[in-house]
C-alpha positions as CSV (number, residue, x, y, z in Angstrom):
1,X,67.7,-0.3,37.0
2,X,68.6,-2.4,34.0
3,X,66.2,-5.1,35.2
4,X,63.4,-2.6,35.6
5,X,63.9,-1.3,32.1
6,X,64.0,-4.8,30.7
7,X,60.7,-5.6,32.5
8,X,59.0,-2.5,31.0
9,X,60.3,-3.3,27.6
10,X,59.0,-6.9,27.7
11,X,55.6,-5.7,29.1
12,X,55.3,-3.1,26.4
13,X,56.1,-5.6,23.6
14,X,53.5,-8.0,25.0
15,X,50.9,-5.3,25.0
16,X,51.7,-4.2,21.5
17,X,51.6,-7.8,20.3
18,X,48.6,-9.2,22.2
19,X,46.8,-6.1,23.3
20,X,45.2,-5.6,26.7
21,X,41.6,-6.0,27.9
22,X,40.0,-3.9,30.6
23,X,36.5,-5.1,31.2
24,X,34.7,-4.4,27.9
25,X,37.6,-2.3,26.6
26,X,40.0,-4.0,24.2
27,X,43.2,-2.2,23.1
28,X,45.5,-3.9,20.7
29,X,46.3,-4.6,17.1
30,X,42.6,-5.3,16.2
31,X,41.3,-2.2,17.9
32,X,43.8,0.6,17.8
33,X,41.3,3.3,18.7
34,X,40.4,1.5,21.9
35,X,36.7,1.6,21.1
36,X,34.4,-0.1,23.5
37,X,32.5,-3.3,22.5
38,X,29.8,-2.6,25.0
39,X,27.6,-0.3,22.8
40,X,27.6,-3.0,20.0
41,X,26.4,-5.7,22.3
42,X,23.9,-3.3,23.9
43,X,22.6,-2.5,20.4
44,X,22.1,-6.1,19.5
45,X,20.4,-6.7,22.8
46,X,17.8,-4.0,21.9
47,X,17.2,-5.0,18.3
48,X,17.4,-8.7,18.9
49,X,13.7,-9.1,20.0
50,X,12.6,-7.1,17.0
51,X,14.6,-9.3,14.6
52,X,13.2,-12.4,16.3
53,X,9.6,-11.2,15.8
54,X,10.3,-10.3,12.1
55,X,11.7,-13.8,11.5
56,X,8.8,-15.6,13.3
57,X,5.9,-13.5,12.1
58,X,7.2,-12.4,8.6
59,X,10.1,-14.4,7.2
60,X,8.8,-17.8,8.3
61,X,5.2,-17.3,7.0
62,X,6.6,-15.9,3.8
63,X,8.9,-18.8,3.1
64,X,6.2,-21.3,4.2
65,X,3.7,-19.7,1.8
66,X,6.2,-19.8,-1.0
67,X,6.8,-23.5,-0.4
68,X,3.1,-24.3,-0.1
69,X,2.4,-22.6,-3.4
70,X,4.2,-25.5,-5.1
71,X,2.2,-28.2,-3.3
72,X,-1.2,-29.8,-3.8
73,X,-4.5,-28.8,-2.2
74,X,-3.8,-30.4,1.2
75,X,-0.1,-29.5,1.1
76,X,1.1,-33.1,1.2
77,X,3.3,-33.3,-1.9
78,X,4.8,-31.1,-4.5
79,X,3.1,-30.4,-7.8
80,X,5.5,-28.0,-9.3
81,X,4.0,-25.0,-11.2
82,X,0.6,-26.5,-11.5
83,X,-1.1,-24.0,-9.2
84,X,0.4,-21.1,-11.1
85,X,-0.7,-22.7,-14.3
86,X,-4.2,-22.9,-13.0
87,X,-4.2,-19.2,-12.2
88,X,-3.3,-18.2,-15.7
89,X,-5.4,-20.8,-17.6
90,X,-8.6,-21.3,-15.5
91,X,-11.5,-19.1,-16.7
92,X,-12.5,-18.3,-13.1
93,X,-9.0,-17.0,-12.0
94,X,-8.6,-15.2,-15.3
95,X,-11.8,-13.3,-14.5
96,X,-10.4,-12.6,-11.1
97,X,-7.2,-11.1,-12.6
98,X,-9.3,-9.0,-15.0
99,X,-11.4,-7.6,-12.2
100,X,-8.2,-6.8,-10.2
101,X,-6.8,-5.0,-13.3
102,X,-10.0,-3.0,-13.6
103,X,-9.8,-2.0,-10.0
104,X,-6.1,-1.1,-10.3
105,X,-6.7,1.2,-13.3
106,X,-10.0,2.9,-12.4
107,X,-9.5,3.0,-8.6
108,X,-6.1,4.7,-8.8
109,X,-7.0,7.1,-11.6
110,X,-10.2,8.2,-10.0
111,X,-8.9,8.7,-6.4
112,X,-5.7,10.4,-7.4
113,X,-7.2,12.4,-10.3
114,X,-10.2,13.7,-8.2
115,X,-8.0,14.3,-5.2
116,X,-5.6,16.4,-7.3
117,X,-8.5,18.2,-8.9
118,X,-10.2,19.1,-5.6
119,X,-6.8,20.1,-4.0
120,X,-6.1,22.5,-6.8
121,X,-9.6,24.0,-6.9
122,X,-9.9,24.6,-3.1
123,X,-6.3,25.9,-2.7
124,X,-6.3,29.3,-1.1
125,X,-10.1,29.7,-0.9
126,X,-12.0,30.7,2.2
127,X,-13.9,27.5,2.6
128,X,-10.8,25.3,2.0
129,X,-10.8,23.8,5.5
130,X,-14.5,23.1,5.4
131,X,-14.3,21.3,2.0
132,X,-11.3,19.3,3.0
133,X,-13.0,18.2,6.3
134,X,-16.2,17.2,4.4
135,X,-14.2,15.1,1.8
136,X,-12.0,13.5,4.5
137,X,-14.9,12.3,6.6
138,X,-15.3,8.9,4.7
139,X,-11.8,8.0,5.8
140,X,-13.1,7.8,9.4
141,X,-15.4,4.9,8.3
142,X,-14.1,1.4,8.0
143,X,-14.3,-0.5,4.7
144,X,-16.9,-2.8,6.2
145,X,-19.0,0.2,7.4
146,X,-18.7,1.9,4.1
147,X,-19.7,-1.4,2.3
148,X,-22.8,-1.7,4.5
149,X,-23.8,1.9,3.9
150,X,-23.5,1.7,0.2
151,X,-25.1,-1.7,0.0
152,X,-28.2,0.1,1.4
153,X,-27.8,2.8,-1.1
154,X,-27.7,0.2,-4.0
155,X,-30.5,-1.9,-2.5
156,X,-32.8,-3.3,-5.2
157,X,-36.4,-4.5,-5.1
158,X,-38.3,-5.8,-8.2
159,X,-40.2,-3.3,-10.3
160,X,-43.6,-2.5,-8.8
161,X,-42.4,-2.9,-5.2
162,X,-41.4,0.0,-2.9
163,X,-37.8,0.9,-3.4
164,X,-35.9,1.4,-0.2
165,X,-32.5,1.8,-1.8
166,X,-31.6,5.4,-2.3
167,X,-30.6,5.2,-5.9
168,X,-33.5,3.0,-7.0
169,X,-35.9,5.3,-5.0
170,X,-34.6,8.2,-7.1
171,X,-35.1,6.3,-10.3
172,X,-38.6,5.4,-9.2
173,X,-39.3,9.1,-8.6
174,X,-38.2,9.8,-12.2
175,X,-40.4,7.0,-13.5
176,X,-37.4,4.9,-14.5
177,X,-37.1,1.1,-13.9
178,X,-35.0,0.1,-10.8
179,X,-31.5,-1.4,-11.4
180,X,-29.8,-4.3,-9.6
181,X,-26.7,-2.4,-9.1
182,X,-24.7,-5.1,-7.3
183,X,-26.1,-8.1,-9.3
184,X,-25.9,-6.8,-12.9
185,X,-22.3,-7.7,-14.0
186,X,-22.4,-4.8,-16.5
187,X,-21.9,-2.2,-13.8
188,X,-21.5,-3.9,-10.4
189,X,-17.7,-3.6,-10.4
190,X,-18.0,0.1,-11.3
191,X,-20.5,0.6,-8.5
192,X,-18.1,-0.8,-5.9
193,X,-15.1,1.2,-7.4
194,X,-17.3,4.3,-6.8
195,X,-17.4,3.4,-3.1
196,X,-13.6,3.0,-3.0
197,X,-13.3,6.4,-4.7
198,X,-15.7,8.0,-2.3
199,X,-13.5,6.7,0.6
200,X,-10.0,7.5,-0.6
201,X,-10.4,10.7,-2.6
202,X,-10.3,12.8,0.6
203,X,-7.0,11.1,1.6
204,X,-5.4,11.9,-1.8
205,X,-6.7,15.4,-1.6
206,X,-5.2,16.2,1.8
207,X,-1.8,14.8,0.9
208,X,-1.6,16.5,-2.4
209,X,-2.9,19.8,-0.9
210,X,0.0,19.7,1.5
211,X,2.3,19.3,-1.5
212,X,0.7,22.3,-3.2
213,X,1.4,24.5,-0.1
214,X,5.1,23.8,-0.5
215,X,5.3,25.4,-4.0
216,X,7.3,28.6,-3.7
217,X,5.1,31.7,-4.1
218,X,7.8,33.6,-6.0
219,X,7.8,30.8,-8.7
220,X,4.0,31.2,-9.1
221,X,4.3,35.0,-9.3
222,X,7.1,34.8,-11.9
223,X,5.0,32.5,-14.0
224,X,2.0,34.9,-13.8
225,X,4.3,37.8,-14.8
226,X,5.5,35.8,-17.8
227,X,1.9,35.5,-18.9
228,X,1.4,31.8,-18.1
229,X,-2.2,30.7,-18.0
230,X,-3.8,28.4,-15.4
231,X,-3.5,25.3,-17.6
232,X,0.2,26.0,-18.4
233,X,1.0,26.7,-14.8
234,X,-0.7,23.4,-13.8
235,X,1.3,21.3,-16.1
236,X,4.7,23.1,-16.0
237,X,4.8,24.3,-12.4
238,X,2.3,22.5,-10.2
239,X,2.7,19.0,-11.4
240,X,6.6,19.1,-11.5
241,X,6.8,20.7,-8.1
242,X,4.5,18.1,-6.4
243,X,5.9,15.1,-8.4
244,X,7.4,13.4,-5.2
245,X,4.1,13.8,-3.3
246,X,2.2,12.6,-6.4
247,X,4.4,9.5,-6.6
248,X,3.7,8.7,-2.9
249,X,0.0,9.0,-3.3
250,X,-0.1,6.9,-6.5
251,X,2.0,4.1,-5.0
252,X,-0.1,4.1,-1.9
253,X,-3.3,3.8,-4.0
254,X,-1.8,1.0,-6.1
255,X,-0.9,-1.1,-3.0
256,X,-4.4,-0.4,-1.5
257,X,-6.2,-1.5,-4.7
258,X,-4.1,-4.6,-5.1
259,X,-5.1,-5.7,-1.6
260,X,-8.8,-4.7,-2.0
261,X,-11.0,-7.2,-0.1
262,X,-13.4,-5.7,2.5
263,X,-15.7,-3.7,0.2
264,X,-16.3,-6.7,-2.2
265,X,-16.6,-9.2,0.6
266,X,-19.4,-7.1,2.3
267,X,-21.2,-6.0,-0.8
268,X,-21.3,-9.0,-3.1
269,X,-19.1,-11.7,-1.5
270,X,-17.3,-12.0,-4.8
271,X,-20.5,-13.2,-6.6
272,X,-21.9,-11.9,-9.8
273,X,-18.4,-11.7,-11.5
274,X,-16.9,-9.4,-8.9
275,X,-14.2,-11.6,-7.4
276,X,-10.7,-10.3,-7.0
277,X,-7.3,-11.9,-6.0
278,X,-7.5,-11.2,-2.3
279,X,-11.0,-12.5,-2.0
280,X,-10.3,-15.6,-4.1
281,X,-7.3,-16.3,-1.9
282,X,-9.5,-16.1,1.1
283,X,-12.2,-18.4,-0.4
284,X,-9.6,-21.0,-1.6
285,X,-8.0,-21.1,1.8
286,X,-11.0,-21.0,4.2
287,X,-13.9,-22.2,2.1
288,X,-12.3,-24.8,-0.2
289,X,-9.2,-25.7,1.9
290,X,-7.0,-25.5,-1.2
291,X,-3.8,-24.5,0.5
292,X,-1.7,-24.8,-2.6
293,X,-3.8,-22.5,-4.9
294,X,-4.4,-20.1,-2.0
295,X,-0.7,-19.8,-1.4
296,X,0.0,-19.3,-5.1
297,X,-2.5,-16.4,-5.2
298,X,-0.9,-14.9,-2.1
299,X,2.6,-15.1,-3.8
300,X,1.1,-13.6,-7.0
301,X,-0.3,-10.7,-4.9
302,X,3.1,-10.2,-3.2
303,X,4.9,-10.2,-6.6
304,X,2.5,-7.5,-7.8
305,X,3.1,-5.3,-4.8
306,X,7.0,-5.7,-4.6
307,X,7.8,-3.6,-7.7
308,X,5.6,-0.8,-6.4
309,X,7.5,-0.8,-3.1
310,X,10.8,-1.0,-4.9
311,X,10.0,2.0,-7.0
312,X,9.0,4.0,-3.9
313,X,12.3,3.1,-2.2
314,X,14.3,4.0,-5.3
315,X,12.5,7.4,-5.5
316,X,13.1,8.1,-1.8
317,X,16.9,7.4,-2.2
318,X,17.0,9.6,-5.2
319,X,15.4,12.5,-3.3
320,X,17.9,12.0,-0.4
321,X,20.8,12.3,-2.8
322,X,19.4,15.5,-4.2
323,X,19.3,17.0,-0.7
């Protein structure tokens, strides 16, 4: 009997000191709860391929682009900050940055502003669905398709010839001289921003309209009883209530505009002082084989987009804490 007790005591002490393992189950000092390690390894097995793809197709190209941005045109040796210096000192690239800034300001203001205006005006009217559908139709068209359509609208023929472009045909009917809408640098950028606005206003309207539907009716009724006018209700009730939705729409438009490429590539090819960062990056890489400057432009574009994404993430976290 004494020998049996001594055996159990020794076995128990060994178990307490070293733990015991049963298949994937480990019970001992490091795992007092006896939790299984199998779920952890199974989780890594599932997310492993996704992590591998992110590393191969995102992290590696990102780091490679960053390194190449400090190299010369054929990426054979380092030149320091020369490519970035070129971006901020060359007259060509400075014009590119100016055009991008113009797109950023006007493109965002027009799409979000008109989207919000239409969403408020058509809210709770009988033809609301019809108006929304009509304005959302351009979203079904690709940027390339929209560029081709509007290129035909802006088509120009010299004065005295038959105008087959819609706008110039209208001008001819009114006995006005035709305009080279996509060639004249005084308004060609504005003409293409109009195309972008035509495409994305419907998107902004639909998202903002969904935000308007979430405003409590009792809040609106209380404001009406207190004698608030439409303008006061808009600024003190509508805008504060849809602020999170408005932030999402604005950040989405900012990122879209910063990456704008297709419309300009199709309509002008970046000629006539209409070049932007994404198109200049494309030309430097594929037309001029200047890998260093192209990579520097890509990094610049990334650095411009990251703060917008960071702001969006911070806002989402703040909303989650409020819930």
